[in-house]
N, C-alpha and C positions, 0 to 999 in steps of 0.2 A: 972398650969396644962393646957394642950391643948387637947381638946376633939373633937372639930368640924373639921372633916377631909373630909366633903362631897365635898368641892370644891378644894381639894388638887390636885396638879399636879402629884403626885405619886399615883399609883393605890392602893397599899396596904402599910401601914406603919408598919414597924416591929421594928424600933429603935427610940430612943428619938431624935437622930440627924435629921432624916427625918421629924419628926413632927415639930421640931424647924425650919427647912428649909421652910416648907410649911407655917408656921406662919409668918416668915419673908417676904415671897413672898406676902402674903395678906396685910401685913402692907405697903409694898412698893407700891402696887396698890392704896391703899387709899391715900398715899402721892402724887402719880401721878395725881389722880383726883383732889386733892386739889390744887396742883401747876398749873394744867391746867386751873381751874376756875379763879385763881389769875392772870395768864398771860392774859386771855381773858379780864378781867376787866382793866388791865393796858393798853392793846392795844386800848381798846375802849376809854379810857380817853385821850390817846395820839392822836388818829385820830380825836376825837371830832365829831363822827357821831351821828346823832339824833337817839333817842331811837325808834321812830316809824318806821323809814326807815330800810329796810333790809341791812345788811352789805355785804352779799355775795349771789350769785345766781348760780345755775347749768348752765353750758354752753349748755346743751342738752335740759333740760325740763324747764329751767328758774324758778325753785323752789327756793324761798328765804330762807336763813338761817342766824341766828344771832350768832351761836355757832360754833367754829372751830371743835370741836369734832364731832358734829352731821353732819356737812358738809363733813368732811372726811369720816364718816361712809357711807354717801350717795355716795361719789365719789369712794369708795372702790369697788363698783360694776363695774366701768369702769377702775379700776386699775390706779387711779390718786389721787393726794394729793395737798392740797393748802398750800403754805408757809405762816406762820403766821407773817412773817416780811415784805414781799413785796406783799402779796395777789396774787401771781402768781400760776396758776394751772399747775402741772407738772406730768409726768409719774413716776412710781416707779423707773424705771431705771435711770432717770435723777435727782432724788431728792437728792441723796447722794452728787453728785458734786455741786448741787445748794446750799445746806446747808453750804458748805465750804466757799462760798462767804460771808456769814453772820457770819463767825467764830463760827459756830454751828455744832456739830458733831451728826450724827445719825447712828444707827446700822441697817443694812439691813439683812433680812432673806435670808439665802443661797438658799432656795427652791423657794420661790415666789417673792423675792426681795422687799417685803413690809418693810417699814422703821419704826423704833421705837426710841424713845429718851432714854429709859432706858433698861437695860439688863433684868430686871425682866419682863417687858412687852414682850420682845422677847421670853423669856422662856415660858410664858403662851400662846403665839401665836403658838409656835412649837407643842403644844399638838394637834392642828387641823390637822397637817400633819401625825398623827399616829392613826387615827380613824379606817380606814379600807383599804381593798386592792384596791378599785376603786378610781382613781385619775382624777381630772379635769385638762385637758391640758391647760386651760386658766389661772386659778388662783392657780392651784396645791393643791386645797383642796381635802381631801380624804373622802370617804363615805363607808358605810358598804356593800352596794349592788348597782347594776346597776340602779334599780328603783329610788333610792335617787339621783344618779348622773344625770339621765335624767331630773328629776324634777328641780334640781339645774341649769342645762344647759338651760332649757326652761324659767326659771324665770330671771336669771342673765346674760345670754350670748346670748340670741336669740333676734335679732333686730326686732322692731315692727314699722310699718308705720301707722301714724295717718291719719284720714280722711281729715285733712287739708294739707296733703302732706309731713309733717315733719317726718323724720326717727329718732326713738329713739333707743338707744343702748340696752335697756333691759326693762322688764316689770315694774320695779321699777320707772324708769324715765317716762314711759308711763302713769302710774296712777297719777304721779305728774303733768304731762303735761295736762291731761284731766281736771284738776281743773281750768286751766288757758285758755285752748283752747275755742274759741267762739262757735265752732260747738258742743261741749259737754255740754255747760252751761245749755241750755234749753231742752236737750234731756233726756228722761227717758228710761232706759233699758227695752225692751220688748222682750220676748221670745215667738214666734208664732209657733203653731203646724202646721205641713205640711199637716195633714189629715183633720182637721176641722177648722183651723184658730183661735183656742182658744188662748188667750193671757195670759201670766203669767209674773210676775215681777222677779221671781227667776228661775234659770235654773233647779234646782232640782225638782221644782213643775211641770215643763214641762215634765221632764223625767218620773215622776210618772204618769202623765196624759197619756202619750203615752203608757206606760207599761200596765196600767189598762184598758184603753179604746180601744186601737187600736192593740196592739201586744199580750202580754201574757194573759191579762184579769185577772179576779178574780180567781186565781189558786187554792185557798183553799175553800172547801165546807163542810158545816156541814152535818153529816150523818142523823141527826134526822129531821131537818126542811128544809134543802136544801139551807140555806143562804150562800152566797159567801163572802169570806174575802180576803183581799189583802196580808196577811202574816200569818205565823203559829202562831205568838203571838196573833193576833186578833182572830183567830179561837179558840185558847185555852181559851181566855177570854170569847168568846161567849158561849162556852160549859157550862160555869158555870151558865148561865141563865136557862138551862134545869134541873139543880139540884134543889132539894127542900131546900137547905140551904139558907134561906132568911136573916139570921142575920150575913152574912159575913161582911157587911159594915153597921154600925149603926150610924145614925146622932144624934146630941145632942137634936134634937126635937122629937126623938123617931122613925123616919122613918127608915125602914130596907130595904136593897138591897142586891141582890146576886152577882151583877157585879160591878166593879169599875167605869165603864162609867156611869151607871145609878146613882150611888152615886154622881159622879162629876156633873152630870146634875142637881141633886137635890140641891147641895151646891150653885149653882148659885142663887137660890131664896133667900138665906140668905145674899149673898154678893152684891145684886143689890142696887145701890144708886140712889135715886130719883133725877132727873135733875130739876134744878130750873131756872127760867128766871127772870131777873132783870127788873122791871118796876116801874118807878117813885121812885127809891130809896128803894123799898120794895122787899123782896124775895117771890115769889109766885110759887107754884108747878104747873105742867102741868094740873093736875086734876082740880085745882081751876080755872085756866085760861079757860078750856073747859066749866066749869059750867057758868062762866061769859058770854061766847060767846053764849051759849044756851039761857040764860035769855034775852040777847039782841035781 
């Protein structure tokens, strides 16, 4: 019996033949992954490359790879593929003719010209081209709306220039290049406010700072005490403090609180762990060290 149809290529299964076809496709995928790992092991033994050294590297960002599958997944963003026989990096359009020189046949997708070794892999790939009406002109991948298409274009097809002067084809290669580039090794990302020069490590923290301190402000205010809150959820939580229900949150020690934040502040007392310092092979607490200093 075949019940798991969540990752099937067919949207709705109505007959036993369709269920059997999906089951066969999934078995073929597993066979492809197993054969791929075996071929990588054979090639590594033939070439006799050391284990610690990288076998392949990206021509754009110099990122090292030791697996053909992962390297081809990385090169897919620039529509290229590496030949596992001669280690040559080629475009999708030239890969079919090149594979014939090694007496090896591949099947090309008629829409985006991406190549596959098995027909089952091509069938599972074709599902990408039937997702939505919006289509990318570079890789012919389809999307449900224009917002998803714009995000895809910015990440995978928009070139970025690094501070060292090197031009990277997309954001994926740029982040790989940042790990190797000397200009980014010692740099820590800082987001500085234009109004008060406040520094933050994350962009979202800077956005929240500008919104609350310089532009919108604390837009939500309590009617009873006049306290200002940053969101409607914080205001609703604050209103519970004016109610007389004190046993809304009860701790195991017997303490009662009307708001969740007060209860969480109280829980910190139970979770605090005393820090110890090692001195002459013995563990001593900070309180005992202070007493010894006072006595001296």
